N, CA, C and O atoms as a MOPAC input file, in Angstrom:
PM7 MOZYME 1SCF
protein

 N      0.95300 1    -0.85600 1    -0.22600 1
 C      0.20500 1    -0.01700 1     0.08300 1
 C      1.20000 1     1.27200 1    -0.10400 1
 O      2.32900 1     1.28100 1     0.38700 1
 N      0.69200 1     2.30200 1    -0.82500 1
 C      0.95200 1     3.16200 1    -0.94700 1
 C      0.77000 1     4.64200 1    -0.62800 1
 O      0.30500 1     5.34100 1    -1.52800 1
 N      1.03900 1     5.13800 1     0.39700 1
 C      0.35400 1     6.26800 1     1.11100 1
 C      0.98000 1     7.87900 1     0.68400 1
 O      1.98100 1     8.26600 1     1.28600 1
 N      0.29300 1     8.84000 1    -0.44900 1
 C      1.33100 1    10.00200 1    -0.54600 1
 C      0.64100 1    11.16700 1     0.24000 1
 O     -0.57900 1    11.24600 1     0.38100 1
 N      1.46300 1    11.98100 1     0.69000 1
 C      1.32700 1    13.22100 1     1.62200 1
 C      1.84600 1    14.20500 1     0.91700 1
 O      2.64800 1    13.96900 1     0.01300 1
 N      1.30300 1    15.93600 1     1.36100 1
 C      1.43700 1    16.99000 1     0.75700 1
 C      3.36700 1    16.80100 1     0.74600 1
 O      4.05100 1    15.85300 1     1.13100 1
 N      3.77000 1    18.11000 1     0.14700 1
 C      5.23600 1    17.86100 1    -0.07000 1
 C      5.95500 1    16.42200 1    -0.78200 1
 O      7.12100 1    16.03000 1    -0.81700 1
 N      4.90900 1    15.96100 1    -1.22000 1
 C      5.90000 1    14.45700 1    -2.04200 1
 C      5.80400 1    15.17700 1    -3.82300 1
 O      5.92500 1    14.42700 1    -4.79200 1
 N      5.55800 1    16.81600 1    -3.99900 1
 C      5.38500 1    16.89300 1    -5.62400 1
 C      7.08700 1    16.71100 1    -6.40900 1
 O      7.29500 1    16.67700 1    -7.62200 1
 N      8.03900 1    16.62500 1    -5.40900 1
 C      9.41000 1    16.74800 1    -5.89500 1
 C      9.52500 1    15.01800 1    -6.62400 1
 O     10.22400 1    14.74000 1    -7.59900 1
 N      8.86600 1    14.27900 1    -6.04100 1
 C      8.74100 1    12.99000 1    -6.33300 1
 C      8.16500 1    12.47000 1    -7.66900 1
 O      8.58100 1    11.72600 1    -8.55700 1
 N      6.94400 1    13.22600 1    -7.42200 1
 C      5.96600 1    12.95000 1    -8.50500 1
 C      6.68400 1    13.15800 1    -9.83400 1
 O      6.65200 1    12.33700 1   -10.75100 1
 N      7.39400 1    14.42800 1    -9.86900 1
 C      7.90500 1    15.30000 1   -11.25100 1
 C      9.02200 1    14.38500 1   -11.85600 1
 O      9.35000 1    14.31400 1   -13.04100 1
 N      9.43600 1    13.83200 1   -10.99600 1
 C     11.29300 1    12.59000 1   -11.56800 1
 C     10.28600 1    11.58300 1   -12.04400 1
 O      9.19700 1    11.25400 1   -11.57200 1
 N     11.03000 1    11.13000 1   -13.24800 1
 C     10.68300 1     9.97700 1   -13.98000 1
 C     11.73600 1     8.85900 1   -13.23600 1
 O     11.22500 1     7.76500 1   -12.99800 1
 N     12.97700 1     9.02000 1   -12.90100 1
 C     13.68600 1     8.26300 1   -12.58000 1
 C     14.76200 1     8.74700 1   -11.25500 1
 O     15.18100 1     9.90400 1   -11.19600 1
 N     15.06100 1     7.90000 1   -10.42500 1
 C     15.65500 1     8.06100 1    -9.24100 1
 C     16.98100 1     6.85600 1    -9.08000 1
 O     16.97900 1     5.70200 1    -9.50700 1
 N     18.06200 1     7.56900 1    -8.32400 1
 C     19.07200 1     6.51900 1    -8.03600 1
 C     19.07200 1     6.36400 1    -6.42000 1
 O     19.23200 1     7.31100 1    -5.65000 1
 N     18.88600 1     5.14200 1    -6.07100 1
 C     18.65800 1     4.86200 1    -5.03200 1
 C     19.98800 1     4.12700 1    -4.14100 1
 O     20.53500 1     3.27000 1    -4.83500 1
 N     20.46700 1     4.24800 1    -3.08600 1
 C     21.64600 1     4.15700 1    -2.54100 1
 C     21.38100 1     3.51700 1    -1.49700 1
 O     20.74800 1     4.13000 1    -0.63800 1
 N     21.76300 1     2.12000 1    -1.23100 1
 C     21.74400 1     1.71200 1     0.43600 1
 C     22.43500 1     2.08700 1     1.11100 1
 O     23.57700 1     2.28000 1     0.69400 1
 N     22.11500 1     2.38200 1     2.48800 1
 C     23.29600 1     3.08300 1     3.32200 1
 C     23.60500 1     1.47400 1     3.78100 1
 O     22.78800 1     0.55900 1     3.89000 1
 N     25.25800 1     1.44800 1     4.04000 1
 C     25.74600 1     0.10700 1     4.54200 1
 C     26.01800 1     0.50700 1     6.23800 1
 O     26.50300 1     1.52700 1     6.72700 1
 N     25.54500 1    -0.62100 1     6.82600 1
 C     25.97700 1    -0.68500 1     8.12300 1
 C     25.84800 1    -2.59200 1     8.57600 1
 O     25.23500 1    -3.54400 1     8.09200 1
 N     26.80300 1    -2.40000 1     9.75000 1
 C     27.05600 1    -3.85200 1    10.08300 1
 C     26.04900 1    -4.29700 1    11.27000 1
 O     26.06300 1    -3.59100 1    12.27800 1
 N     25.29900 1    -5.25300 1    11.23800 1
 C     24.28700 1    -5.49100 1    12.12300 1
 C     23.59500 1    -4.99100 1    12.56700 1
 O     23.35600 1    -4.87600 1    13.76900 1
 N     22.92800 1    -4.42100 1    11.38000 1
 C     21.81500 1    -3.27700 1    11.20300 1
 C     20.45400 1    -4.37500 1    11.12600 1
 O     20.62000 1    -5.46600 1    10.58000 1
 N     19.34700 1    -4.06700 1    11.60900 1
 C     18.17900 1    -4.37200 1    11.44400 1
 C     17.21700 1    -3.57800 1    10.90300 1
 O     16.10600 1    -4.04500 1    10.65300 1
 N     17.47000 1    -2.53100 1    10.70600 1
 C     16.72000 1    -1.76300 1     9.86000 1
 C     17.19700 1    -1.07500 1     8.09900 1
 O     18.40800 1    -1.03700 1     7.88200 1
 N     16.63200 1    -0.78000 1     7.42000 1
 C     17.35400 1    -0.06500 1     6.45100 1
 C     17.06200 1     1.01800 1     6.13900 1
 O     15.89100 1     1.37700 1     6.25900 1
 N     17.96500 1     1.81300 1     5.67700 1
 C     18.18300 1     3.08500 1     5.41000 1
 C     18.42500 1     3.57900 1     3.97600 1
 O     19.57500 1     3.35200 1     3.59700 1
 N     17.79200 1     4.07600 1     3.25700 1
 C     17.69300 1     4.64200 1     1.73000 1
 C     18.44000 1     6.32100 1     1.39800 1
 O     17.91900 1     7.26700 1     1.98900 1
 N     19.32600 1     6.52900 1     0.70100 1
 C     19.43200 1     7.98000 1    -0.03100 1
 C     18.51200 1     7.64700 1    -1.43900 1
 O     18.35000 1     6.58000 1    -2.03000 1
 N     18.06300 1     8.80200 1    -1.67600 1
 C     16.89100 1     8.91200 1    -3.01700 1
 C     17.68100 1     9.78700 1    -3.43000 1
 O     17.94200 1    10.70400 1    -2.65100 1
 N     18.39200 1     9.77800 1    -4.96200 1
 C     18.91000 1    10.64600 1    -5.52600 1
 C     18.33800 1    11.36300 1    -7.01500 1
 O     17.35000 1    10.87800 1    -7.56700 1
 N     18.88900 1    12.28000 1    -7.46300 1
 C     18.54500 1    12.63700 1    -8.59000 1
 C     19.39300 1    12.42600 1    -9.40500 1
 O     20.46800 1    12.98400 1    -9.18400 1
 N     19.28400 1    11.50700 1   -10.73600 1
 C     20.24900 1    11.10000 1   -11.26700 1
 C     21.23700 1    12.02100 1   -12.43200 1
 O     22.39200 1    11.97700 1   -12.85400 1
 N     19.96100 1    12.88600 1   -12.64800 1
 C     20.92900 1    14.06200 1   -13.80100 1
 C     21.54400 1    14.69000 1   -13.05100 1
 O     22.71300 1    14.57300 1   -13.41900 1
 N     21.47000 1    15.73700 1   -11.60600 1
 C     22.27400 1    16.00400 1   -11.15000 1
 C     22.96000 1    15.54600 1   -10.12600 1
 O     23.90400 1    16.26700 1    -9.80200 1
 N     22.82200 1    14.70000 1    -9.57800 1
 C     23.60600 1    13.89500 1    -8.67900 1
 C     22.69200 1    13.95100 1    -7.33600 1
 O     22.31100 1    12.98300 1    -6.67800 1
 N     22.43900 1    15.30300 1    -7.09700 1
 C     22.18500 1    15.61500 1    -5.27100 1
 C     20.77100 1    14.74000 1    -4.75500 1
 O     19.91100 1    14.28100 1    -5.50600 1
 N     20.79600 1    14.66700 1    -3.49600 1
 C     19.88400 1    13.89800 1    -2.71500 1
 C     18.70500 1    14.57600 1    -2.95100 1
 O     18.76200 1    15.70200 1    -3.44400 1
 N     17.78100 1    14.13300 1    -2.71100 1
 C     16.19000 1    14.32300 1    -2.69600 1
 C     15.61000 1    14.22900 1    -1.64200 1
 O     15.16500 1    15.15600 1    -0.96600 1
 N     15.55700 1    12.74100 1    -1.35000 1
 C     14.85000 1    12.23900 1     0.09600 1
 C     16.07400 1    11.10600 1     0.35400 1
 O     17.11700 1    10.64800 1    -0.11200 1
 N     15.00900 1    11.01400 1     1.58600 1
 C     15.97000 1     9.68400 1     2.30500 1
 C     14.39500 1     9.01800 1     3.07200 1
 O     13.42500 1     9.53900 1     3.62200 1
 N     14.90600 1     7.29200 1     2.66100 1
 C     14.04900 1     6.55800 1     2.98100 1
 C     14.42600 1     5.68900 1     4.35300 1
 O     15.56100 1     5.24700 1     4.53300 1
 N     13.32200 1     5.49600 1     5.30800 1
 C     13.54100 1     4.90500 1     6.48800 1
 C     13.02300 1     3.90200 1     6.56700 1
 O     11.87700 1     3.98900 1     6.12600 1
 N     13.33500 1     2.66300 1     7.01200 1
 C     12.27800 1     1.65200 1     7.10400 1
 C     11.96500 1     1.40300 1     8.74900 1
 O     12.95600 1     1.37900 1     9.47900 1
 N     10.80400 1     1.24000 1     9.28700 1
 C     10.02100 1     1.44600 1    10.33700 1
 C      9.58200 1     0.14300 1    10.62400 1
 O      8.64000 1    -0.16500 1     9.89400 1
 N      9.86800 1    -0.62200 1    11.31100 1
 C      9.55500 1    -2.04100 1    11.95700 1
 C      8.98000 1    -1.79300 1    13.09800 1
 O      8.99300 1    -0.68600 1    13.63600 1
 N      8.15900 1    -3.31600 1    13.78000 1
 C      7.92000 1    -3.04200 1    15.16400 1
 C      9.04800 1    -3.74400 1    16.22900 1
 O     10.06900 1    -4.31700 1    15.85100 1
 N      8.74200 1    -3.61500 1    17.27400 1
 C     10.06200 1    -3.94000 1    18.43700 1
 C      9.69100 1    -5.24500 1    18.18700 1
 O     10.70900 1    -5.92400 1    18.06100 1
 N      8.25600 1    -6.17400 1    18.00500 1
 C      8.21700 1    -7.82100 1    17.64900 1
 C      8.95900 1    -8.39800 1    16.72900 1
 O      9.25200 1    -9.58500 1    16.87100 1
 N      9.54700 1    -7.43700 1    15.25200 1
 C      9.68100 1    -8.05200 1    14.15400 1
 C     11.24400 1    -7.92200 1    14.36800 1
 O     11.86700 1    -8.89300 1    13.93700 1
 N     11.92000 1    -7.03100 1    14.88300 1
 C     13.16100 1    -6.74700 1    15.11100 1
 C     13.89700 1    -7.90400 1    15.42200 1
 O     14.67000 1    -8.40000 1    14.60100 1
 N     13.68700 1    -8.44900 1    16.72700 1
 C     14.42400 1    -9.53300 1    17.02100 1
 C     14.29500 1   -10.52000 1    15.94200 1
 O     15.29900 1   -11.07800 1    15.49900 1
 N     12.77000 1   -10.84300 1    15.36000 1
 C     12.76600 1   -11.89500 1    14.58400 1
 C     13.47200 1   -12.20800 1    13.59500 1
 O     13.81700 1   -13.33600 1    13.24300 1
 N     13.85100 1   -10.55400 1    12.81700 1
 C     14.58400 1   -10.80400 1    12.00700 1
 C     16.06700 1   -11.32300 1    11.71400 1
 O     16.70900 1   -11.44500 1    10.67100 1
 N     16.36500 1   -11.59100 1    13.13300 1
 C     17.57700 1   -12.07200 1    13.48200 1
 C     17.58200 1   -13.87300 1    12.89200 1
 O     18.62400 1   -14.43400 1    12.55500 1
 N     16.75500 1   -14.28000 1    12.88100 1
 C     15.92900 1   -15.58000 1    12.44700 1
 C     15.44400 1   -16.05800 1    11.39700 1
 O     15.69800 1   -17.11100 1    10.81400 1
 N     14.32500 1   -14.78000 1    11.04300 1
 C     14.05500 1   -15.38400 1     9.62700 1
 C     14.19800 1   -13.96300 1     8.53900 1
 O     14.30500 1   -12.80600 1     8.94600 1
 N     14.17600 1   -14.30100 1     7.37900 1
 C     14.30100 1   -13.55900 1     6.24900 1
 C     13.09800 1   -12.25600 1     6.69100 1
 O     11.91800 1   -12.31500 1     7.03500 1
 N     13.84700 1   -11.36300 1     6.53000 1
 C     13.02300 1   -10.07100 1     6.42200 1
 C     12.09000 1   -10.05600 1     5.37700 1
 O     11.02500 1    -9.55200 1     5.73200 1
 N     12.11300 1   -10.37000 1     4.40400 1
 C     11.40400 1   -10.32100 1     3.27200 1
 C      9.86700 1   -10.99600 1     3.82500 1
 O      8.79900 1   -10.65800 1     3.31400 1
 N      9.95800 1   -11.84000 1     4.77200 1
 C      8.61100 1   -12.40800 1     5.23600 1
 C      8.16900 1   -11.63500 1     6.29200 1
 O      7.15200 1   -11.87200 1     6.94400 1
 N      8.93100 1   -10.71000 1     6.46200 1
 C      8.06800 1   -10.10900 1     7.76800 1
 C      7.59500 1    -8.72300 1     7.36200 1
 O      8.26900 1    -8.15700 1     6.50100 1
 N      6.40300 1    -8.01500 1     7.91700 1
 C      6.05000 1    -6.72600 1     7.96600 1
 C      6.73400 1    -5.79200 1     7.76600 1
 O      7.78900 1    -5.86000 1     8.39800 1
 N      6.57600 1    -4.50500 1     6.87700 1
 C      7.49500 1    -3.32100 1     7.33100 1
 C      6.98700 1    -2.07500 1     6.81100 1
 O      6.02700 1    -2.24700 1     6.05900 1
 N      7.30000 1    -0.99000 1     6.96200 1
 C      6.49800 1     0.45300 1     6.32400 1
 C      8.20500 1     0.82600 1     6.20200 1
 O      9.17600 1     0.53700 1     6.90000 1
 N      8.01600 1     1.62300 1     4.93100 1
 C      9.16800 1     1.93600 1     4.45200 1
 C      8.65500 1     3.77200 1     4.46500 1
 O      7.73700 1     4.09100 1     3.71000 1
 N      9.25300 1     4.75800 1     5.27100 1
 C      8.88500 1     5.76700 1     5.07000 1
 C      9.71800 1     7.10500 1     4.36800 1
 O     10.71700 1     7.59700 1     4.89200 1
 N      9.20300 1     7.52300 1     3.27200 1
 C     10.17400 1     8.82300 1     2.53500 1
 C      9.82300 1     9.95200 1     2.76700 1
 O      8.72400 1    10.41800 1     2.46400 1
 N     11.00400 1    10.71600 1     3.51600 1
 C     10.91600 1    11.80200 1     3.89300 1
 C     12.28300 1    12.93600 1     3.08700 1
 O     13.24900 1    12.59800 1     2.40400 1
 N     11.85800 1    14.24200 1     3.50300 1
 C     12.64700 1    15.03400 1     2.97000 1
 C     14.71700 1    14.56300 1     3.32100 1
 O     15.07500 1    14.00100 1     4.35600 1
 N     15.38900 1    14.85100 1     2.54500 1
 C     16.77700 1    14.50000 1     2.41700 1
 C     17.57100 1    14.36600 1     3.89600 1
 O     18.28000 1    13.39200 1     4.15100 1
 N     17.36600 1    15.42500 1     4.79100 1
 C     17.76500 1    15.20200 1     5.80800 1
 C     16.93800 1    14.23800 1     6.99200 1
 O     17.38200 1    14.03800 1     8.12300 1
 N     15.68600 1    13.71400 1     6.48200 1
 C     15.15200 1    12.57900 1     7.69700 1
 C     14.27900 1    13.17300 1     8.37800 1
 O     13.62800 1    12.42200 1     9.10500 1
 N     13.92800 1    14.61900 1     8.43000 1
 C     12.81900 1    14.96900 1     9.43900 1
 C     11.94600 1    15.79100 1     8.76900 1
 O     12.30900 1    16.05200 1     7.62200 1
 N     10.62800 1    16.41500 1     9.22100 1
 C      9.69600 1    16.88000 1     9.05600 1
 C      8.27700 1    16.36500 1     8.15900 1
 O      7.75600 1    15.39000 1     8.70000 1
 N      7.80300 1    16.67500 1     7.32500 1
 C      6.77000 1    15.66200 1     6.77900 1
 C      6.82400 1    14.62600 1     5.73400 1
 O      7.47300 1    14.71000 1     4.69100 1
 N      6.17000 1    13.75500 1     6.06300 1
 C      6.27300 1    12.57000 1     5.58000 1
 C      6.11100 1    12.85500 1     3.82600 1
 O      5.29500 1    13.52400 1     3.19100 1
 N      6.88300 1    12.30300 1     3.54800 1
 C      6.23600 1    12.58200 1     1.46800 1
 C      5.35500 1    11.42200 1     1.26100 1
 O      4.22500 1    11.65000 1     0.82800 1
 N      5.78400 1     9.94400 1     1.56200 1
 C      5.30800 1     8.80200 1     1.01200 1
 C      5.58300 1     7.86900 1     1.97500 1
 O      6.61100 1     7.95800 1     2.64600 1
 N      4.79500 1     6.99000 1     2.12500 1
 C      5.18200 1     5.84600 1     2.60500 1
 C      4.36900 1     4.65200 1     1.99700 1
 O      3.30200 1     4.65000 1     1.38200 1
 N      5.56100 1     3.21800 1     2.51700 1
 C      5.10400 1     2.18100 1     1.41700 1
 C      4.96000 1     1.25200 1     2.46200 1
 O      5.95700 1     1.14300 1     3.17700 1
 N      3.79500 1     0.41200 1     2.80300 1
 C      3.57400 1    -0.55900 1     3.57100 1
 C      3.77800 1    -1.88900 1     3.01400 1
 O      3.22300 1    -1.95600 1     1.91800 1
 N      4.38100 1    -3.01500 1     3.35600 1
 C      4.28800 1    -4.39900 1     3.36600 1
 C      3.76500 1    -5.19200 1     4.26600 1
 O      4.10000 1    -5.14300 1     5.44900 1
 N      2.91100 1    -5.98400 1     3.81000 1
 C      2.06300 1    -6.88700 1     4.97400 1
 C      3.21300 1    -8.43700 1     5.32500 1
 O      4.40900 1    -8.46000 1     5.03400 1
 N      2.56500 1    -9.40800 1     5.88800 1
 C      3.04200 1   -10.47800 1     6.00500 1
 C      2.71600 1   -11.33700 1     4.55100 1
 O      3.11300 1   -12.49500 1     4.41500 1

C-alpha cells in the first residue's frame, strides 16, 4: 500500500531515481538515500520502520517475510512524510 502526503511534488515530477542503500554492520533496519540521477543531488531519505516484535525476528527469519513500513522524507530525514510504503506479512 502506498500513501502519499503533501510535499511529495518532487517525487511526482521525477521519472527516474537513483537509490543507494546505506551500509551498516549488524543493522536490523535499512536506510536508503534517494538521488536525482541527472544532477546527482540528494532528493529524499527512505527509512524502514518495523515493530519491536519484528526486530528480533529478523535475526532468525528472512526480512522479506516480515511486515515493514518504508517512510520517505526530506533529505535530512525530518519534517513531513512525503510517502509511505507498507508491506504486510
